[in-house]
N, C-alpha and C positions, 0 to 999 in steps of 0.2 A: 831880302829879309824883308823889304817894306811889302811886298806881292803877298809873302807870307803872312804877315802881321794882319794885312786887310781881309784875307782870307776867314783868318782866326775871327777876326770880329766880326764878320757878316754871320760864319759860323753859331757864334756866341748869341748875336742877337736875335738868331732864328728860334734857338731853343728857349730864350727867356721870356719873349714874348707871349709864346702859346701859354706858358705857363703861368705869366701873370695874369691872363685872361682866365684862365680856370680857376684861379684863386679868387677872382673877383666876381665869378659867377657863381661859385659856391658859398659866397659870403652874403649873396642875396637871400632875404628873409624870407618865409612863405608865410601868409596868414591865413586862418581858417576863420569862418563865422557862420551862426546859424542862420540860413535862409530866411526865417521869420523874424529876425534881430529880437529874439526874445530878451536878450541882454543888453537891447540897444546896440552901442557900436563896438562892444565887447570883442574883442579878438582871440584866437589862440595860436599857439606856434605847431601843435601838432594835430594830426587830423582825430576827429572821434564824433562823439555827438551830444547836441545841446542837451544839457540837464536839466531842462524846463520842458523842452516840448520831444526833446528825444529824437529829433531829426539829424540826419548826418550833417556834420561841419562841411563847408565849401570853401573852397579858395577864392579868396576874396577878387583874383583877378578872372575868375571860370564863372564867378556868380551871375553876373548878368544872363549869359549865354545857358546856361544851366537852369535859372531861373524860368527864360523863354521855351528851353526845351520839356520842362517839368509841368508846365501851367495847366496842362490840360489832363495830366496823368491822375490818379485816383488810387489812393492807397488802398491795400488790402483790408485794411481793418476800418476803411471809412463807409460812413452810411450814405456816401454817394454811389455808392455801388447799388443801393437798390433802385430798383428801376419802377417803381409804383407810382401812379400819378396821381395829385391831389388838386383839390379846389381852393383856393382862397376866399378869404371875406368879400374880396373883389371881384368874384367870381373867373378868376383866372385859372387856368390848367397849370401845374408846375410839376418839376420832379425836385427830388431832394438836392441833386446835384444843382440845382439853379441859384442854390443859395450859397453854393461853394465862394471862400473868398471872404464870409464874415465869420467871427466868433458867434457859436450859435447857443443860446440860451432855451433848454425847450423843455415841457409840461405837459401830459394826456390828463385833461379836465372833461366835463361836458357840461353845457351850459343850463340843464335844469337842475344841477344841483344846488342844494339850499345850505350844505356843511362843509364839506373838506374843499370843494373847488374854489368858490369864492375867496377862501384864505389863502390857497396857492396861488390865485391870481392876485391877490394882494401881496404875497410875497416877492413875484415878480416884477410888481409896480416897484417896490421897495429896491429891489437889487439892480433896476433899469436906473433909477435916480440917482444911486450910490455910485454906478459906476458911470454914467453920465457918458457916453462914448458913441459915436454917429457909427461905427463899424461894429457894432454888436447888433444881433439880431434877436429878438423874443419870439417864440414860436409857439404854438399852444394847438395841440391834436387833438380833437376831438374823440372821445371814446363811442358816443352816440351818433353815427354818421347819418342814419336816418332820420332824425329829429333833425341834428345841427347843420342847416343846410346852408351854403354861403350867405344869404339873406339874414338867418338868425344870427351866425356869426358876426356878419356887419353889424347889427344891431348892438351885439353883447360887446363888442370892441368899442364904438361910440358910448356906451352907457358906462364903461369902464376906463374911459380916457387912455386907450390902447389903439387910436387909429391913426398914428403916423405910419411913416414906411419902415421904423423898426420892428412893427407889431406885424406877425404874420400868424392867421388863425387858418387851419387845414382841416379840411373835410376829406377823408376817404374813402374806403368800403370797408366792410367788415372784415374781409379778408387781409386788405393792406393795414389796417390800424391793428390787428392782431399779430402780424409780422412785424410792425414796427416795434408795439407794445414789448413782444420778445428781444428786441435788440436791447430796449432801454431796462430790462429787467423789471417793468409795469405790470402788475398782475391787476385784472379786473374780471368782475362777475356781474352779470345783470338778475338782480332781485325782486325787482319788481317791475312792471312795464315802464316804469318811468326812472329807476334808480337803479344806481349799480354802487357796488364795494369795488374800492380800488386804490392802489398804492399810490403815495403823496411822496413822487419822487421828481427832482429838479436836476436836468442834464445838464452839461455845459461840453460842448463840442469846439474843438478847435477848425481852424479856417480849412483846413482840409477835411472835416468831418469825421475825427478820430474822437472818440469819448476821451476827456477829460478830468472832469470831476462829476460827482452826484451830491447832492444834497436830500437828505431824507426827512421827513417830516413836516410839523405843518408850525406856521408864524413863530419858527425859532430864530435864532442866530446866524444873520446872514452875512457874517463877514468873512468866515471861509473863502464862499461860493464868491461874493465881489472881488476878493484877493485873487484867487484862480482866474476868473475872468481877465483882471486888469493883468495879471501876467501875459495872458494871451495878445493883448491888444497891445503892448508896450513891445 
């Protein structure tokens, strides 16, 4: 009888222990979070997409590994897929993907403009002051690459107090400028040897180069644009 009781106890123990382990494993909670932390440290109990930037939520335990794996990946809708080369106001040659990792606020202007462009640049300065975040870059692309050389762009940057690392002025070619204008839905046309008619649009891109928001018009209320930028940097 003693041997029988001992054998029964061993069998029961072998059955119960795995069952307990299984229950404990199933009880573990899995949390998901936006890889860009759009909502700070907020987590979700179910997989899905971020309501702010719409990127897929990632398991917290896999987040670091996934981030390293995807660091060099470019999304299909990103402007970083463009392979055009640009000259900066500091006479450096870059591609748009070199700006990856920063929120980008972009506008197309030309430096000899006497009406709309100075107001667009003023809007950019106001947005810069209201956002006040070093992780944002403000990019001004010339639609007049023949006149707007890197040297001229540098002089305009200094004159308008846009000469720190957050400000990037770009000179392309007629082809690359036209290509990028189509991406931004900016229309422009040369009407005299020195003047253009053009759309007045400020565009905001997330850190992956995906269009997030556009502001149309001149000298208007920048509050919505500032709020959208802050959503991306927080």
